[in-house]
C-alpha positions in Angstrom: -0.3 0.2 0.0 1.0 3.4 -0.8 1.9 5.7 1.8 -0.6 8.7 0.6 -3.3 6.0 0.8 -2.0 5.0 4.1 -1.8 8.2 6.1 -5.4 8.8 4.8 -6.9 5.8 6.0 -5.4 5.8 9.2 -7.4 8.9 10.5 -10.7 6.9 9.7 -9.6 3.9 11.4 -8.5 5.6 14.8 -12.0 7.4 14.5 -13.7 4.2 14.2 -11.9 2.7 17.2 -12.2 5.5 19.6 -15.0 5.1 22.0 -18.3 7.0 21.8 -18.3 9.7 24.0 -21.6 10.2 25.9 -23.7 13.6 25.1 -24.8 15.1 28.8 -28.3 16.3 29.3 -27.0 19.6 31.0 -28.1 22.0 28.6 -31.8 20.7 29.0 -31.9 20.2 32.4 -30.7 23.7 33.1 -33.0 25.7 31.0 -34.4 28.3 33.6 -37.8 26.8 32.6 -37.4 23.6 33.6 -37.1 24.8 37.4 -39.7 26.4 40.1 -39.0 28.0 43.5 -38.8 31.5 45.7 -37.4 34.2 43.0 -36.4 36.3 46.1 -33.6 33.1 47.2 -32.5 31.7 44.0 -30.6 32.2 40.7 -30.2 30.0 37.7 -27.5 31.3 35.6 -25.9 29.0 32.8 -24.4 26.0 34.4 -24.5 27.7 37.8 -27.6 27.5 41.2 -27.5 30.3 43.9 -29.3 30.3 46.1 -28.9 32.9 49.6 -31.3 33.7 52.3 -31.1 37.6 54.1 -33.2 36.3 57.0 -34.6 32.7 58.4 -37.3 31.6 56.6 -38.3 29.3 59.0 -39.1 26.6 57.0 -36.9 24.5 54.6 -37.4 25.4 50.8 -36.2 24.2 47.6 -35.6 25.0 43.9 -37.5 22.2 42.1 -37.1 20.9 38.7 -40.6 20.6 37.1 -39.3 17.1 35.3 -39.1 14.1 37.4 -35.5 12.3 36.7 -34.8 8.5 37.5 -31.6 7.4 37.1 -28.8 9.9 36.7 -25.4 11.1 37.4 -25.2 14.8 38.8 -21.7 16.4 39.7 -20.5 20.1 40.7 -18.4 22.0 42.9 -20.2 23.2 45.9 -19.5 26.2 48.4 -21.4 26.7 51.5 -20.3 30.6 52.0 -18.5 30.7 55.6 -20.0 26.9 56.6 -23.2 29.1 57.6 -26.4 27.1 57.2 -27.3 23.6 55.4 -28.4 22.5 52.1 -28.5 19.9 49.6 -29.9 18.0 47.1 -33.0 16.1 46.8 -33.4 13.1 43.7 -36.4 11.3 43.2 -38.5 13.8 45.4 -41.9 15.0 45.8 -43.0 18.7 46.5 -45.2 18.4 49.4 -47.1 22.2 49.8 -50.2 23.5 48.3 -50.0 26.0 45.2 -52.3 28.5 45.7 -52.2 32.6 47.6 -52.6 30.6 51.0 -49.5 29.1 50.9 -46.9 30.7 53.0 -44.2 28.4 53.4 -43.9 27.2 49.1 -41.7 24.9 47.6 -41.3 22.2 50.4 -40.3 19.0 49.0 -39.7 15.2 50.8 -37.8 12.6 49.7 -34.0 11.3 49.9 -31.2 14.0 49.9 -27.6 14.3 49.4 -27.0 16.5 52.4 -24.6 19.1 52.5 -23.7 20.8 55.7 -21.8 20.8 59.2 -21.2 16.6 59.9 -24.2 15.8 57.4 -21.8 16.7 54.4 -22.4 13.7 51.9 -24.9 11.4 54.1 -28.4 10.3 52.6 -30.8 12.3 54.6 -34.6 11.3 54.4 -36.2 14.9 54.0 -39.8 14.5 55.1 -39.3 10.3 55.1 -38.3 9.4 58.5 -34.9 11.0 59.2 -31.4 9.5 57.8 -30.8 7.1 55.5 -27.3 6.7 55.4 -24.8 8.9 57.3 -21.8 9.5 55.9 -18.6 8.7 58.3 -17.4 11.4 60.7 -13.4 11.4 59.7 -14.3 11.2 56.3 -16.5 14.1 56.5 -13.5 16.0 58.9 -10.7 15.0 56.3 -12.4 15.4 52.7 -14.5 18.2 52.9 -13.4 21.9 53.0 -16.0 23.3 54.9 -15.6 26.6 53.6 -14.0 25.7 50.7 -15.4 24.3 47.3 -16.2 20.7 47.3 -16.5 18.5 44.3 -19.3 16.6 44.7 -21.1 13.7 42.9 -24.2 11.6 42.9 -25.3 8.7 41.1 -28.7 6.8 41.1 -29.5 3.8 39.7 -32.3 2.0 40.6 -32.0 1.6 44.5 -28.5 2.0 44.5 -26.8 5.6 45.3 -23.7 6.7 45.9 -21.9 10.0 46.7 -18.4 11.1 46.2 -16.8 14.6 48.0 -13.2 15.2 46.4 -13.3 12.0 45.0 -13.9 10.5 48.8 -17.0 7.6 49.1 -19.1 8.8 51.6 -22.6 6.8 51.0 -22.3 3.9 48.5 -25.0 0.9 49.2 -28.4 -0.2 48.3 -31.7 1.5 49.5 -34.6 -0.4 49.1 -36.8 1.7 51.7 -36.8 4.6 53.0 -36.7 4.8 57.0 -40.6 5.2 56.9 -40.6 1.8 55.8 -41.6 3.1 52.2 -40.0 1.9 49.1 -37.2 3.6 47.9 -38.6 5.9 45.0 -37.3 5.3 41.7 -38.7 9.0 40.3 -39.2 12.4 40.8 -38.1 15.5 41.2 -34.9 16.9 41.8 -34.5 19.6 43.7 -31.9 22.2 45.8 -32.1 23.2 49.8 -31.9 26.1 51.6 -32.6 25.1 55.0 -34.6 27.3 57.9 -33.3 27.8 61.1 -30.3 30.4 60.1 -30.3 34.5 60.1 -28.5 34.0 56.5 -26.5 31.9 54.1 -25.7 31.5 50.5 -24.8 27.9 49.2 -23.4 27.9 45.2 -23.3 25.3 42.6 -21.5 25.9 39.8 -20.0 23.9 36.7 -23.2 21.5 36.9 -23.0 18.4 34.8 -25.7 16.1 34.4 -26.4 13.0 32.5 -30.3 11.3 32.6 -29.1 7.3 32.7 -32.7 6.6 32.1 -32.3 7.6 28.5 -29.3 5.8 27.4 -30.8 2.4 28.3 
């Protein structure tokens, strides 16, 4: 085979041999019209979500996806400014508040939560479904988490298996067929970001968000 012909064939062969790159669903996931929450507290901008309270909202409120999700991978960088307050990411959850002008505590949510704050970083908590599902190890939190810094956070949910990592360290990795209130672990629901009540003010920033809807890849 002549050398010139070989040089033409090689690039095409290498492209065929290379593994396919899995496209993610971040752009669709982060479209502003996919989200609802208190507009005075939340901002969605490109690949970032910021929540900030100037005073205690006196209840846990959330920025909620309108779309429901099943299996997924979600990664981001998160900063809990001055290590104040508490946040987290609800997975496969349900809104529990009622719409309407008389709703004094809008955008409340129940379901599993990947926790953010204090000793709870990386724990899998049951918001409104009976409490702690699986706590992260205190020693790992102390060693790996930057309380007032930027942390790399990842959540993978496949069936009833949930894996949570922070800065590359595994915080939770297990199969959870039931929630603490003895109901079946949900296989689909909304994703929501939390601002926790009980704190005079707090600010949490989620940046460089990446999302893959694994249910679409099956």
